[in-house]
C-alpha positions as CSV (number, residue, x, y, z in Angstrom):
1,M,23.3,57.6,15.7
2,A,21.5,59.5,18.7
3,G,18.5,59.2,17.4
4,W,18.4,55.4,17.5
5,T,20.2,54.6,20.9
6,W,17.6,55.8,23.2
7,Q,15.4,52.9,21.9
8,A,17.8,50.1,23.2
9,W,18.1,51.8,26.9
10,F,14.2,51.8,27.1
11,G,14.2,48.3,26.2
12,L,16.7,47.2,28.6
13,V,14.8,49.2,31.5
14,G,11.2,48.5,30.1
15,G,12.4,45.2,29.4
16,G,13.6,44.3,32.9
17,L,10.3,45.6,34.8
18,L,8.3,43.6,32.3
19,F,10.3,40.3,33.2
20,A,10.1,41.1,37.0
21,A,6.5,41.6,36.6
22,V,6.0,38.2,34.8
23,L,8.6,36.3,36.8
24,V,6.4,34.1,39.0
25,P,4.1,32.9,36.1
26,I,7.2,32.3,33.9
27,L,8.6,30.0,36.7
28,V,5.3,28.2,37.1
29,V,5.3,27.5,33.4
30,Q,9.0,26.3,33.5
31,V,8.1,24.1,36.6
32,R,5.0,22.5,35.2
33,R,6.4,22.0,31.7
34,Y,9.8,20.9,32.3
35,G,9.4,19.5,35.6
36,T,12.1,21.8,37.1
37,L,13.6,25.2,36.6
38,S,16.0,25.9,33.5
39,F,18.2,28.9,34.4
40,R,19.3,29.3,30.8
41,R,16.0,29.3,29.5
42,L,14.6,31.9,32.2
43,L,17.6,33.9,30.9
44,G,16.1,33.4,27.7
45,A,13.1,35.0,28.6
46,A,14.8,38.0,30.2
47,V,15.9,38.6,26.8
48,V,12.7,38.2,25.0
49,S,11.4,40.6,27.5
50,V,13.9,43.2,26.6
51,Y,13.7,42.8,23.0
52,A,10.0,43.1,23.0
53,V,10.0,46.3,25.0
54,A,12.8,47.5,22.6
55,L,10.9,46.3,19.0
56,V,7.8,48.4,20.5
57,A,10.2,51.7,21.2
58,Y,11.8,51.5,17.7
59,T,8.7,50.9,16.1
60,L,6.0,52.7,17.6
61,L,7.9,55.2,19.8
62,P,8.3,58.2,20.3
63,I,4.7,59.6,19.9
64,P,4.4,63.2,18.6
65,E,2.0,65.7,19.2
66,V,-0.3,63.9,16.8
67,R,-2.2,67.4,15.5
68,A,0.6,68.9,14.4
69,N,1.9,65.8,12.8
70,C,-1.2,65.3,10.8
71,G,-0.8,68.9,9.5
72,A,2.7,68.4,8.7
73,G,1.9,64.9,6.7
74,G,4.1,63.0,9.5
75,G,2.9,59.3,8.1
76,G,1.7,57.8,4.9
77,L,2.2,54.6,3.0
78,E,5.0,53.7,0.9
79,V,4.1,50.6,-1.3
80,V,7.3,50.7,-4.3
81,P,9.2,48.0,-3.6
82,G,13.3,48.8,-3.6
83,H,12.8,52.5,-3.1
84,S,15.1,52.8,-0.3
85,I,17.9,51.7,-2.4
86,G,17.3,54.9,-4.9
87,D,16.9,57.1,-1.5
88,I,20.5,55.6,-1.2
89,L,22.0,56.5,-4.1
90,R,20.5,59.9,-4.2
91,E,21.4,60.9,-1.0
92,T,25.2,59.4,-0.8
93,E,25.8,60.6,-4.3
94,G,29.3,61.8,-4.4
95,L,30.3,60.7,-1.1
96,S,32.9,58.3,0.0
97,L,32.4,54.6,0.8
98,L,32.8,55.0,4.4
99,R,30.4,58.2,4.7
100,T,27.8,56.1,2.1
101,L,27.9,53.4,4.5
102,T,27.2,55.4,7.7
103,S,24.7,57.6,5.9
104,R,21.4,57.9,7.6
105,A,19.7,56.5,4.3
106,T,21.9,53.5,4.2
107,L,21.9,52.8,8.2
108,Q,17.9,53.2,8.0
109,V,17.8,50.0,5.9
110,V,20.6,48.1,8.2
111,L,19.0,48.8,11.0
112,N,15.5,47.5,9.9
113,V,17.2,44.3,9.1
114,A,19.1,44.2,12.4
115,L,15.8,45.0,14.1
116,F,14.7,41.2,13.1
117,V,17.6,39.4,13.4
118,P,16.7,38.7,17.0
119,F,13.2,37.8,16.4
120,G,14.6,35.1,14.1
121,I,17.1,33.6,16.7
122,I,14.2,33.7,19.4
123,A,11.5,31.9,17.1
124,R,14.0,29.2,15.5
125,R,15.8,28.3,18.6
126,Y,14.3,29.5,21.8
127,W,10.3,29.0,20.7
128,N,11.8,25.7,18.6
129,R,10.0,26.7,15.3
130,G,10.7,25.4,11.9
131,P,12.8,27.8,9.7
132,V,9.6,28.5,7.4
133,V,7.8,29.2,10.2
134,S,10.0,31.5,11.9
135,I,10.6,33.4,8.8
136,L,6.8,33.6,8.4
137,W,6.3,35.1,11.8
138,G,8.9,37.4,11.4
139,A,7.1,38.7,7.9
140,L,3.6,38.7,9.9
141,L,4.9,40.6,12.8
142,S,6.3,43.2,10.6
143,L,3.1,43.4,8.8
144,A,1.4,43.8,11.9
145,I,3.6,46.8,12.7
146,E,3.5,48.6,9.7
147,T,-0.4,48.2,9.9
148,T,-0.3,49.8,13.3
149,Q,1.8,52.7,12.1
150,L,-0.3,53.4,9.1
151,S,-3.9,53.1,10.9
152,G,-2.4,55.2,13.5
153,V,-2.3,52.6,16.3
154,W,-5.5,50.8,14.9
155,G,-7.5,54.8,15.1
156,L,-6.0,55.5,18.6
157,F,-4.7,58.8,16.9
158,E,-6.2,60.6,14.3
159,C,-3.8,60.1,11.4
160,S,-0.6,57.6,11.0
161,Y,2.5,59.1,12.5
162,R,4.7,56.9,10.9
163,V,5.5,55.7,7.2
164,A,4.2,52.3,6.7
165,D,7.0,51.2,4.2
166,V,7.3,48.0,2.2
167,D,10.7,47.9,2.1
168,D,10.5,47.9,6.0
169,L,8.7,44.8,5.8
170,I,11.3,43.4,3.4
171,A,14.0,44.5,5.5
172,N,12.5,43.0,8.6
173,T,11.8,39.6,7.1
174,A,15.3,39.7,5.8
175,G,16.4,40.2,9.3
176,A,14.4,37.5,10.5
177,A,15.8,35.0,8.0
178,I,19.3,35.8,9.1
179,G,18.3,35.1,12.6
180,V,17.1,31.8,11.5
181,L,20.3,30.8,9.6
182,I,22.8,31.9,12.8
183,A,20.3,30.6,15.7
184,P,22.0,27.6,16.0
185,V,25.4,28.6,16.7
186,V,23.9,31.9,18.6
187,L,22.0,29.8,21.0
188,A,23.9,26.6,21.1
189,W,23.8,27.2,24.9
190,M,20.0,27.0,25.1
191,P,18.8,23.6,26.1
192,S,15.8,22.9,24.0
193,A,12.1,22.5,25.1
194,T,11.4,19.3,23.8
195,N,14.7,17.9,25.2
196,L,13.6,19.3,28.8
197,R,10.2,18.1,28.2
198,V,11.2,14.6,27.9
199,E,12.6,14.7,31.9
200,R,9.3,16.4,32.9
201,G,8.1,13.2,34.9
202,K,11.6,12.4,36.9
203,P,11.3,12.8,40.6
204,R,13.7,15.6,41.8
205,P,14.9,16.2,45.4
206,V,12.8,18.4,47.8
207,T,14.7,21.4,47.6
208,V,14.4,24.9,50.2
209,W,14.1,26.9,47.2
210,R,11.5,24.6,45.8
211,R,9.5,24.5,49.2
212,W,9.6,28.5,49.4
213,F,8.4,28.6,46.1
214,G,5.8,26.7,46.6
215,M,4.8,29.1,49.6
216,I,4.7,32.1,47.6
217,L,2.2,30.4,45.0
218,D,-0.1,29.5,48.0
219,A,0.2,33.4,49.0
220,V,-0.6,34.5,45.4
221,A,-3.4,31.9,45.4
222,V,-5.0,33.4,48.6
223,Q,-4.9,37.1,47.3
224,V,-6.6,35.2,44.2
225,A,-9.2,33.7,45.9
226,V,-10.0,36.7,48.4
227,T,-10.0,39.0,45.1
228,L,-12.4,36.6,43.5
229,V,-14.9,36.1,46.3
230,S,-14.7,39.6,46.7
231,L,-15.9,40.4,43.5
232,I,-18.9,37.7,43.7
233,V,-20.0,39.4,46.9
234,L,-19.5,43.1,46.2
235,V,-20.4,43.5,42.3
236,P,-23.7,42.8,42.2
237,K,-24.3,45.2,45.1
238,L,-22.7,47.8,43.1
239,I,-24.7,46.7,40.4
240,V,-28.2,47.3,42.4
241,S,-27.1,50.7,44.0
242,G,-25.9,51.9,40.3
243,G,-22.4,52.2,41.5
244,S,-23.1,54.2,44.5
245,G,-22.0,51.7,46.7
246,Q,-18.4,50.9,48.0
247,G,-16.5,48.2,46.6
248,V,-15.0,47.2,49.8
249,P,-16.8,45.1,52.5
250,E,-19.1,47.7,54.8
251,N,-20.1,45.0,57.6
252,A,-19.1,41.8,59.1
253,T,-21.3,39.9,57.4
254,E,-19.8,40.5,54.2
255,L,-16.6,40.3,55.6
256,A,-17.0,36.9,56.6
257,V,-18.6,35.7,53.8
258,I,-15.4,36.6,51.7
259,G,-13.1,35.2,54.3
260,L,-15.0,32.0,54.3
261,G,-15.0,31.7,50.8
262,A,-11.4,32.1,50.2
263,A,-10.6,29.9,53.1
264,V,-12.9,27.1,51.1
265,L,-11.2,27.5,47.8
266,V,-7.4,27.7,49.1
267,V,-7.6,25.8,52.2
268,V,-10.4,23.2,52.6
269,L,-10.7,21.9,48.7
270,P,-6.9,21.3,48.3
271,A,-6.8,19.3,52.0
272,V,-9.4,17.0,51.1
273,T,-8.8,16.2,47.4
274,S,-6.3,13.7,46.0
275,S,-2.9,13.9,48.1
276,G,-3.8,16.8,50.4
277,A,-1.5,19.1,49.1
278,S,-1.8,23.0,48.9
279,I,-2.0,24.6,45.6
280,G,1.5,25.9,45.5
281,Q,2.7,22.2,46.3
282,R,0.8,20.9,43.6
283,L,2.5,23.3,41.0
284,V,5.8,22.3,42.1
285,W,5.3,18.6,42.3
286,L,5.2,18.5,45.7
287,A,2.8,15.9,47.8
288,P,2.2,15.4,51.3
289,D,3.2,11.6,52.4
290,W,0.9,10.2,55.3
291,P,1.5,7.7,57.6
292,G,-0.4,4.6,56.5
293,G,-1.3,5.9,52.9
294,R,-4.0,8.7,52.3
295,G,-4.0,10.3,55.8
296,G,-7.0,11.4,57.9
297,L,-9.1,14.5,57.5
298,G,-7.9,15.7,60.3
299,R,-4.5,15.8,59.5
300,R,-5.1,17.1,55.9
301,L,-7.0,20.1,57.6
302,A,-4.2,20.7,60.3
303,R,-1.7,20.6,57.5
304,A,-3.8,23.0,55.2
305,G,-4.7,25.6,58.3
306,V,-2.0,25.8,60.3
307,V,-0.7,28.7,58.0
308,G,-3.6,28.9,55.4
309,L,-6.3,29.9,57.9
310,P,-4.4,32.9,59.7
311,Y,-3.1,34.4,56.4
312,T,-6.4,34.0,54.4
313,A,-8.0,36.1,57.7
314,A,-5.4,38.5,57.8
315,T,-5.6,39.1,54.0
316,T,-9.3,39.3,54.3
317,L,-9.2,41.9,56.8
318,A,-7.1,43.9,55.0
319,Q,-10.0,44.9,52.9
320,L,-11.3,46.8,55.7
321,P,-12.2,50.5,55.0
322,D,-10.7,53.1,57.2
323,S,-14.2,54.0,58.4
324,V,-14.5,50.8,60.9
325,S,-14.6,51.2,64.7
326,D,-11.1,51.1,66.6
327,A,-12.3,47.7,68.2
328,V,-12.5,46.2,64.7
329,Q,-9.3,47.8,63.6
330,T,-7.6,46.5,66.8
331,V,-8.8,42.8,66.0
332,S,-7.5,43.1,62.3
333,G,-4.4,44.3,63.5
334,V,-3.8,41.3,66.1
335,V,-5.1,39.0,63.3
336,G,-2.2,40.6,61.0
337,I,0.4,40.3,63.5
338,V,-0.4,36.7,64.4
339,S,-0.4,35.7,60.5
340,S,3.1,37.4,60.2
341,V,4.6,35.7,63.2
342,V,3.0,32.0,61.9
343,V,4.0,32.5,58.3
344,A,8.1,33.6,59.3
345,I,8.0,30.4,61.3
346,A,6.9,28.5,58.6
347,V,9.3,29.8,56.1
348,V,12.2,29.8,58.6
349,S,11.4,25.9,59.4
350,V,11.6,24.6,56.0
351,P,15.8,24.4,55.9
352,F,15.8,22.9,59.5
353,S,12.8,20.5,59.2
354,R,13.3,16.7,57.9
355,E,12.8,16.7,54.3
356,R,12.1,20.3,54.4
357,R,8.6,19.6,55.4
358,G,8.3,23.0,57.4
359,L,5.8,23.8,60.1
360,S,2.8,22.5,58.8
361,L,3.5,19.2,58.2
362,V,5.5,19.1,61.4
363,L,2.2,19.7,63.4
364,A,0.0,17.3,61.0
365,G,2.3,14.6,61.4
366,G,3.4,14.2,57.7
367,E,6.4,14.1,55.4
368,L,6.7,15.7,52.1
369,R,8.0,13.9,48.8
370,D,8.1,14.8,45.0
371,S,4.7,14.2,43.6
372,R,6.0,12.2,40.8
373,A,8.1,9.8,43.0
């Protein structure tokens, strides 16, 4: 079994890393789709991540030295259905029942079935697809894997290094069907996405964790905006120079344009539109509640700029090349320190302020509410 166990560990570690990498997008999708976070469906997403990496490991890894493999005829195509039964009968002839059941030929078929049982469970109960669709998806996924093996990962390698086997396709599809049958029992504890969406419009309390998550999303939005504006400013220059220029701002003008553009995208525009909520607040269903209704432009810009402007400036200045003067480096360092202090105060102030409004709304004179209220 040693040849079939390392992939499980690979899936566990690699799947954990994959889940961590996509955690923030998963949380955003949950909050927007269901109106709140579902820990059980989040746990399901972690399981899907582990299974996806393990599936790749079992079907495509390890990658051998391809030239040697091509010379030895390591890959190929097997199109005779049921040949695996003949392989089992031939290789286990004269063996006891126990040794027959634990032979490599038998386990090869059993594990091919078992490999797709989780897929059937996930498709039927976690993705809420019908039985026929779930089984069909399993068959199509298996076909894609076999085709990938046969084509040498779609021409990436000189030849196929695995045998594309019709019996594998049959076994995988059977595994998906078994998963579909047992899914209602195995994942009875998993809440249905359809039922969660029914409660999507229900207002929820403004919690500390929800407020902090909105702040994290605002920080991500600043990073994205700075990167986007940098590309708009710098890519044309690189094209004109034939790629000989630098991919970072080289003077104060470029840096100012990038900072100003990012500030307009993530600070000014959200403040002057709709409720005046930040991008992160909107994603987690939060909105400022201003005295007298809509709130003046000054209050809105104050709410957005108290934390947003120092953080955007610090993020923009972080792109400075090492070759800039000491004076510019000093200014950048001071801005970074100010930004860090302001962000720290904003984060710490949340649990100690009324309705979790935090530093920005305290200074702007606003409250905070669920935008669905």
